[in-house]
C-alpha positions as a LaTeX table, in Angstrom:
\begin{tabular}{lrrr}
\hline
Residue & $x$ (\AA) & $y$ (\AA) & $z$ (\AA) \\
\hline
Unk1 & $-9.09$ & 10.05 & $-12.75$ \\
Unk2 & $-11.45$ & 11.31 & $-10.02$ \\
Unk3 & $-12.15$ & 8.86 & $-7.21$ \\
Unk4 & $-15.62$ & 7.38 & $-6.70$ \\
Unk5 & $-17.46$ & 8.49 & $-3.55$ \\
Unk6 & $-20.68$ & 6.47 & $-3.79$ \\
Unk7 & $-21.68$ & 3.28 & $-1.96$ \\
Unk8 & $-19.94$ & $-0.05$ & $-2.44$ \\
Unk9 & $-21.95$ & $-3.23$ & $-1.96$ \\
Unk10 & $-21.18$ & $-6.90$ & $-1.48$ \\
Unk11 & $-23.75$ & $-9.67$ & $-1.28$ \\
Unk12 & $-23.70$ & $-9.81$ & 2.57 \\
Unk13 & $-24.15$ & $-6.03$ & 2.82 \\
Unk14 & $-27.04$ & $-6.05$ & 0.34 \\
Unk15 & $-28.69$ & $-8.89$ & 2.25 \\
Unk16 & $-28.27$ & $-6.98$ & 5.53 \\
Unk17 & $-29.99$ & $-3.91$ & 4.04 \\
Unk18 & $-32.92$ & $-6.01$ & 2.79 \\
Unk19 & $-33.21$ & $-7.90$ & 6.08 \\
Unk20 & $-33.32$ & $-4.63$ & 8.04 \\
Unk21 & $-36.02$ & $-3.22$ & 5.76 \\
Unk22 & $-38.08$ & $-6.41$ & 5.93 \\
Unk23 & $-37.82$ & $-6.33$ & 9.73 \\
Unk24 & $-39.47$ & $-2.92$ & 9.69 \\
Unk25 & $-36.36$ & $-0.98$ & 10.69 \\
Unk26 & $-36.10$ & 2.63 & 9.60 \\
Unk27 & $-32.33$ & 2.66 & 9.46 \\
Unk28 & $-29.36$ & 0.34 & 9.23 \\
Unk29 & $-25.98$ & 0.90 & 10.87 \\
Unk30 & $-23.01$ & $-0.42$ & 8.92 \\
Unk31 & $-20.33$ & 0.30 & 6.32 \\
Unk32 & $-20.90$ & 1.04 & 2.65 \\
Unk33 & $-17.25$ & 1.81 & 1.88 \\
Unk34 & $-15.55$ & $-1.53$ & 2.61 \\
Unk35 & $-15.11$ & $-0.88$ & 6.34 \\
Unk36 & $-13.40$ & 2.49 & 5.95 \\
Unk37 & $-16.24$ & 4.08 & 7.91 \\
Unk38 & $-19.52$ & 3.21 & 9.57 \\
Unk39 & $-22.77$ & 5.14 & 9.64 \\
Unk40 & $-26.55$ & 5.16 & 9.42 \\
Unk41 & $-28.43$ & 4.37 & 6.22 \\
Unk42 & $-32.08$ & 5.45 & 6.03 \\
Unk43 & $-34.41$ & 2.69 & 4.85 \\
Unk44 & $-37.62$ & 3.10 & 2.89 \\
Unk45 & $-39.87$ & 0.52 & 1.25 \\
Unk46 & $-38.46$ & 0.82 & $-2.26$ \\
Unk47 & $-35.15$ & 2.65 & $-1.73$ \\
Unk48 & $-32.47$ & 3.55 & 0.80 \\
Unk49 & $-30.67$ & 6.80 & 1.43 \\
Unk50 & $-26.94$ & 7.25 & 2.03 \\
Unk51 & $-25.05$ & 10.55 & 2.18 \\
Unk52 & $-28.05$ & 12.44 & 0.84 \\
Unk53 & $-28.74$ & 10.23 & $-2.18$ \\
Unk54 & $-31.34$ & 7.53 & $-2.83$ \\
Unk55 & $-30.51$ & 4.09 & $-4.24$ \\
Unk56 & $-32.64$ & 1.06 & $-5.17$ \\
Unk57 & $-32.30$ & $-2.19$ & $-3.26$ \\
Unk58 & $-30.06$ & $-4.54$ & $-5.26$ \\
Unk59 & $-31.00$ & $-8.15$ & $-5.86$ \\
Unk60 & $-29.13$ & $-11.32$ & $-6.85$ \\
Unk61 & $-25.61$ & $-10.05$ & $-6.21$ \\
Unk62 & $-22.78$ & $-12.55$ & $-6.65$ \\
Unk63 & $-20.32$ & $-13.72$ & $-4.03$ \\
Unk64 & $-16.69$ & $-12.50$ & $-4.16$ \\
Unk65 & $-17.80$ & $-9.39$ & $-6.01$ \\
Unk66 & $-17.90$ & $-5.68$ & $-5.15$ \\
Unk67 & $-20.54$ & $-3.47$ & $-6.76$ \\
Unk68 & $-20.61$ & 0.29 & $-7.36$ \\
Unk69 & $-23.36$ & 2.62 & $-8.52$ \\
Unk70 & $-22.69$ & 3.50 & $-12.19$ \\
Unk71 & $-25.55$ & 5.99 & $-12.37$ \\
Unk72 & $-28.14$ & 3.45 & $-13.50$ \\
Unk73 & $-27.54$ & 0.28 & $-11.51$ \\
Unk74 & $-25.12$ & $-1.49$ & $-9.19$ \\
Unk75 & $-22.40$ & $-2.85$ & $-11.48$ \\
Unk76 & $-19.51$ & $-5.17$ & $-10.59$ \\
Unk77 & $-16.09$ & $-3.59$ & $-10.12$ \\
Unk78 & $-14.51$ & $-5.58$ & $-12.94$ \\
Unk79 & $-13.34$ & $-5.09$ & $-16.51$ \\
Unk80 & $-12.38$ & $-7.35$ & $-19.36$ \\
Unk81 & $-9.87$ & $-6.19$ & $-21.96$ \\
Unk82 & $-7.93$ & $-9.31$ & $-22.85$ \\
Unk83 & $-7.81$ & $-10.22$ & $-19.16$ \\
Unk84 & $-10.52$ & $-10.16$ & $-16.50$ \\
Unk85 & $-9.51$ & $-7.72$ & $-13.77$ \\
Unk86 & $-11.72$ & $-7.68$ & $-10.69$ \\
Unk87 & $-11.77$ & $-6.13$ & $-7.23$ \\
Unk88 & $-12.37$ & $-8.87$ & $-4.62$ \\
Unk89 & $-13.79$ & $-8.31$ & $-1.12$ \\
Unk90 & $-11.99$ & $-9.70$ & 1.92 \\
Unk91 & $-12.97$ & $-10.27$ & 5.51 \\
Unk92 & $-10.54$ & $-7.50$ & 6.47 \\
Unk93 & $-12.30$ & $-4.68$ & 4.61 \\
Unk94 & $-9.41$ & $-3.73$ & 2.34 \\
Unk95 & $-9.98$ & $-5.64$ & $-0.93$ \\
Unk96 & $-7.57$ & $-7.56$ & $-3.09$ \\
Unk97 & $-7.77$ & $-7.92$ & $-6.86$ \\
Unk98 & $-7.51$ & $-10.71$ & $-9.40$ \\
Unk99 & $-6.31$ & $-10.93$ & $-12.96$ \\
Unk100 & $-7.87$ & $-13.90$ & $-14.76$ \\
Unk101 & $-8.63$ & $-15.51$ & $-11.40$ \\
Unk102 & $-5.10$ & $-15.11$ & $-10.03$ \\
Unk103 & $-5.10$ & $-13.31$ & $-6.68$ \\
Unk104 & $-2.55$ & $-10.50$ & $-6.74$ \\
Unk105 & $-2.31$ & $-9.76$ & $-3.00$ \\
Unk106 & $-2.00$ & $-12.12$ & 0.00 \\
Unk107 & $-5.14$ & $-12.23$ & 2.16 \\
Unk108 & $-5.18$ & $-15.64$ & 3.85 \\
Unk109 & $-3.77$ & $-14.54$ & 7.22 \\
Unk110 & $-4.23$ & $-10.78$ & 7.43 \\
Unk111 & $-5.50$ & $-7.72$ & 5.62 \\
Unk112 & $-3.58$ & $-6.91$ & 2.43 \\
Unk113 & $-3.24$ & $-3.40$ & 3.84 \\
Unk114 & $-1.60$ & $-4.68$ & 7.04 \\
Unk115 & 0.62 & $-6.91$ & 4.92 \\
Unk116 & 1.72 & $-3.84$ & 2.95 \\
Unk117 & 2.34 & $-1.89$ & 6.18 \\
Unk118 & 4.79 & $-4.54$ & 7.46 \\
Unk119 & 6.73 & $-4.56$ & 4.20 \\
Unk120 & 6.85 & $-0.78$ & 3.88 \\
Unk121 & 8.24 & $-0.55$ & 7.43 \\
Unk122 & 11.32 & $-2.45$ & 6.25 \\
Unk123 & 12.46 & 0.49 & 4.10 \\
Unk124 & 11.68 & 3.13 & 6.78 \\
Unk125 & 10.02 & 5.68 & 4.45 \\
Unk126 & 9.66 & 8.62 & 6.86 \\
Unk127 & 11.32 & 11.73 & 5.41 \\
Unk128 & 12.45 & 9.87 & 2.26 \\
Unk129 & 11.87 & 9.89 & $-1.48$ \\
Unk130 & 10.50 & 6.46 & $-2.39$ \\
Unk131 & 10.13 & 4.69 & $-5.73$ \\
Unk132 & 7.09 & 2.37 & $-5.91$ \\
Unk133 & 7.61 & 0.37 & $-9.09$ \\
Unk134 & 4.38 & $-1.63$ & $-9.50$ \\
Unk135 & 1.69 & 0.39 & $-7.78$ \\
Unk136 & $-1.24$ & $-2.04$ & $-7.98$ \\
Unk137 & $-4.04$ & $-0.91$ & $-5.66$ \\
Unk138 & $-1.66$ & 1.55 & $-4.02$ \\
Unk139 & $-1.35$ & $-0.04$ & $-0.59$ \\
Unk140 & 2.43 & 0.46 & $-0.49$ \\
Unk141 & 1.90 & 4.12 & $-1.40$ \\
Unk142 & $-0.83$ & 4.54 & 1.22 \\
Unk143 & 1.39 & 3.09 & 3.93 \\
Unk144 & 4.28 & 5.32 & 2.89 \\
Unk145 & 2.03 & 8.39 & 3.10 \\
Unk146 & 0.83 & 7.22 & 6.51 \\
Unk147 & 4.45 & 6.78 & 7.66 \\
Unk148 & 5.49 & 10.31 & 6.68 \\
Unk149 & 7.19 & 9.87 & 3.31 \\
Unk150 & 8.47 & 13.09 & 1.73 \\
Unk151 & 7.55 & 12.02 & $-1.80$ \\
Unk152 & 6.62 & 8.76 & $-3.48$ \\
Unk153 & 6.84 & 8.10 & $-7.22$ \\
Unk154 & 4.48 & 5.28 & $-8.13$ \\
Unk155 & 4.17 & 3.51 & $-11.49$ \\
Unk156 & 1.37 & 1.25 & $-12.72$ \\
Unk157 & 1.36 & $-0.24$ & $-16.21$ \\
Unk158 & $-2.23$ & $-1.53$ & $-16.35$ \\
Unk159 & $-4.92$ & 1.07 & $-17.05$ \\
Unk160 & $-7.64$ & $-1.21$ & $-15.67$ \\
Unk161 & $-5.81$ & $-1.52$ & $-12.35$ \\
Unk162 & $-5.68$ & 2.28 & $-12.20$ \\
Unk163 & $-9.46$ & 2.25 & $-12.74$ \\
Unk164 & $-9.87$ & $-0.19$ & $-9.84$ \\
Unk165 & $-7.96$ & 2.26 & $-7.65$ \\
Unk166 & $-10.50$ & 5.01 & $-8.33$ \\
Unk167 & $-13.26$ & 2.76 & $-6.96$ \\
Unk168 & $-11.35$ & 1.42 & $-3.95$ \\
Unk169 & $-11.60$ & 3.62 & $-0.84$ \\
Unk170 & $-8.42$ & 1.99 & 0.51 \\
Unk171 & $-6.39$ & 3.21 & $-2.49$ \\
Unk172 & $-4.78$ & 6.62 & $-2.01$ \\
Unk173 & $-5.95$ & 9.48 & $-4.20$ \\
Unk174 & $-2.98$ & 11.59 & $-5.42$ \\
Unk175 & $-5.25$ & 14.65 & $-5.51$ \\
Unk176 & $-6.71$ & 14.22 & $-2.01$ \\
Unk177 & $-5.81$ & 16.67 & 0.73 \\
Unk178 & $-4.46$ & 13.79 & 2.82 \\
Unk179 & $-1.85$ & 13.03 & 0.15 \\
Unk180 & $-0.53$ & 16.57 & 0.37 \\
Unk181 & 0.89 & 16.41 & $-3.16$ \\
Unk182 & 3.40 & 13.78 & $-2.05$ \\
Unk183 & 2.11 & 10.96 & $-4.28$ \\
Unk184 & 2.99 & 11.10 & $-7.95$ \\
Unk185 & 1.18 & 8.30 & $-9.82$ \\
Unk186 & 2.14 & 7.55 & $-13.40$ \\
Unk187 & 0.51 & 5.23 & $-15.93$ \\
Unk188 & 3.72 & 3.71 & $-17.23$ \\
Unk189 & 5.87 & 0.57 & $-17.38$ \\
Unk190 & 8.62 & 1.06 & $-14.81$ \\
Unk191 & 10.99 & $-1.23$ & $-16.72$ \\
Unk192 & 11.04 & 1.50 & $-19.40$ \\
Unk193 & 10.28 & 4.64 & $-17.39$ \\
Unk194 & 13.09 & 4.05 & $-14.91$ \\
Unk195 & 15.63 & 5.13 & $-17.54$ \\
Unk196 & 14.35 & 8.70 & $-17.07$ \\
Unk197 & 14.97 & 8.73 & $-13.30$ \\
Unk198 & 18.18 & 10.45 & $-12.22$ \\
Unk199 & 21.10 & 8.62 & $-10.64$ \\
Unk200 & 20.99 & 8.29 & $-6.82$ \\
Unk201 & 17.77 & 10.32 & $-6.64$ \\
Unk202 & 15.76 & 7.77 & $-4.63$ \\
Unk203 & 16.16 & 7.00 & $-0.90$ \\
Unk204 & 14.16 & 3.75 & $-0.80$ \\
Unk205 & 12.49 & 1.42 & $-3.26$ \\
Unk206 & 9.49 & $-0.93$ & $-3.15$ \\
Unk207 & 9.12 & $-3.56$ & $-5.87$ \\
Unk208 & 5.94 & $-5.65$ & $-5.93$ \\
Unk209 & 5.79 & $-7.25$ & $-9.39$ \\
Unk210 & 3.35 & $-9.90$ & $-10.62$ \\
Unk211 & 4.69 & $-13.43$ & $-10.38$ \\
Unk212 & 7.72 & $-14.36$ & $-12.48$ \\
Unk213 & 5.72 & $-16.38$ & $-15.02$ \\
Unk214 & 3.60 & $-13.34$ & $-15.89$ \\
Unk215 & 6.22 & $-10.57$ & $-15.91$ \\
Unk216 & 9.73 & $-12.01$ & $-16.13$ \\
Unk217 & 11.16 & $-8.65$ & $-17.26$ \\
Unk218 & 10.45 & $-7.29$ & $-13.78$ \\
Unk219 & 12.90 & $-9.85$ & $-12.34$ \\
Unk220 & 15.69 & $-9.15$ & $-14.84$ \\
Unk221 & 19.31 & $-8.30$ & $-14.13$ \\
Unk222 & 18.92 & $-5.22$ & $-16.35$ \\
Unk223 & 16.14 & $-3.85$ & $-14.14$ \\
Unk224 & 18.04 & $-4.59$ & $-10.93$ \\
Unk225 & 21.03 & $-2.72$ & $-12.38$ \\
Unk226 & 18.71 & 0.26 & $-12.90$ \\
Unk227 & 17.50 & $-0.03$ & $-9.31$ \\
Unk228 & 21.12 & 0.20 & $-8.16$ \\
Unk229 & 21.64 & 3.26 & $-10.35$ \\
Unk230 & 18.68 & 5.30 & $-9.06$ \\
Unk231 & 18.98 & 4.27 & $-5.39$ \\
Unk232 & 21.46 & 6.16 & $-3.26$ \\
Unk233 & 24.15 & 4.27 & $-1.32$ \\
Unk234 & 22.73 & 2.89 & 1.90 \\
Unk235 & 19.20 & 3.00 & 0.50 \\
Unk236 & 16.89 & 0.05 & 1.14 \\
Unk237 & 14.87 & $-2.01$ & $-1.29$ \\
Unk238 & 12.11 & $-4.51$ & $-0.57$ \\
Unk239 & 11.29 & $-6.91$ & $-3.40$ \\
Unk240 & 8.17 & $-9.04$ & $-3.04$ \\
Unk241 & 8.58 & $-12.52$ & $-4.52$ \\
Unk242 & 5.97 & $-14.60$ & $-2.74$ \\
Unk243 & 6.76 & $-18.23$ & $-2.00$ \\
Unk244 & 6.41 & $-20.13$ & $-5.27$ \\
Unk245 & 6.44 & $-23.92$ & $-4.98$ \\
Unk246 & 9.95 & $-25.05$ & $-5.93$ \\
Unk247 & 8.77 & $-28.61$ & $-6.51$ \\
Unk248 & 6.26 & $-27.59$ & $-9.19$ \\
Unk249 & 8.08 & $-24.60$ & $-10.69$ \\
Unk250 & 11.59 & $-26.02$ & $-10.55$ \\
Unk251 & 12.86 & $-22.60$ & $-9.47$ \\
Unk252 & 13.81 & $-20.89$ & $-6.24$ \\
Unk253 & 12.76 & $-17.39$ & $-7.23$ \\
Unk254 & 13.63 & $-15.64$ & $-3.93$ \\
Unk255 & 17.20 & $-17.02$ & $-4.07$ \\
Unk256 & 17.52 & $-16.09$ & $-7.75$ \\
Unk257 & 16.42 & $-12.53$ & $-6.91$ \\
Unk258 & 18.85 & $-12.37$ & $-4.00$ \\
Unk259 & 21.76 & $-13.38$ & $-6.26$ \\
Unk260 & 20.85 & $-10.90$ & $-9.00$ \\
Unk261 & 20.52 & $-8.05$ & $-6.53$ \\
Unk262 & 23.92 & $-8.94$ & $-5.05$ \\
Unk263 & 25.36 & $-8.82$ & $-8.56$ \\
Unk264 & 23.76 & $-5.40$ & $-9.14$ \\
Unk265 & 25.51 & $-3.92$ & $-6.11$ \\
Unk266 & 23.22 & $-4.71$ & $-3.21$ \\
Unk267 & 23.65 & $-6.65$ & 0.00 \\
Unk268 & 20.52 & $-8.81$ & $-0.09$ \\
Unk269 & 18.82 & $-11.26$ & 2.25 \\
Unk270 & 15.49 & $-13.06$ & 2.41 \\
Unk271 & 12.85 & $-11.22$ & 4.48 \\
Unk272 & 9.14 & $-11.87$ & 5.01 \\
Unk273 & 7.88 & $-13.17$ & 1.64 \\
Unk274 & 10.53 & $-11.45$ & $-0.42$ \\
Unk275 & 14.03 & $-9.99$ & $-0.39$ \\
Unk276 & 15.35 & $-7.00$ & 1.54 \\
Unk277 & 18.44 & $-5.37$ & 0.09 \\
Unk278 & 20.68 & $-2.40$ & 0.89 \\
Unk279 & 22.59 & $-0.50$ & $-1.80$ \\
Unk280 & 26.31 & $-0.90$ & $-1.18$ \\
\hline
\end{tabular}
């Protein structure tokens, strides 16, 4: 899918554009791509101009919502197909996303992009072939590309999440010059697709599944055995688990993951908000 290149609005940005116009200013300096860049926007009485195109002033935008120009109006970056999937702005610029109101990326202390960068650094992707099992918005993939990965195979099961990626300027575009053909993004369920990956053909692995209660198959011994099969000896794996409340869930998911990875042939230990493991 081609990536969107038009403006992205949030309620504060729309209000800033209107305030600048009402103050009699002829231009407004700010970001219309979620803080990826900053530039001048030309202001007129009934429209504003950005990158050579004119757009109407939006009104009554909602909080915690990102809007894109669909050709007729500014529409929310959200879809409903059994579940409501929505791109959510953050104070850091890089957005997170929600599925039925459940936030899928941590944003309370730092940018989700910076969070991804710290985790990716644990597997040292430079010069390696990396498997990215649950691509999401693609922040792991973007950080791997930034770090000099040789090739990254990324899987994402949810078609609506892939659509979100095309509207998010922080998500890497496999066809962009900056990707250099190194990102291979597949619309597929990794728990099934991994059977087609050759033995010991991956140098490092990043696993960022939804929480256990939503996708238990992505925490299974069978999948971890497949991870051990495709990862070369000495290769590193980072498995995000989050920090579920043991008192309410009755489970210690990080420790369960650590034990299953050990059983699969890894040497595993808790790291950050997940498990770091090395293939024995």
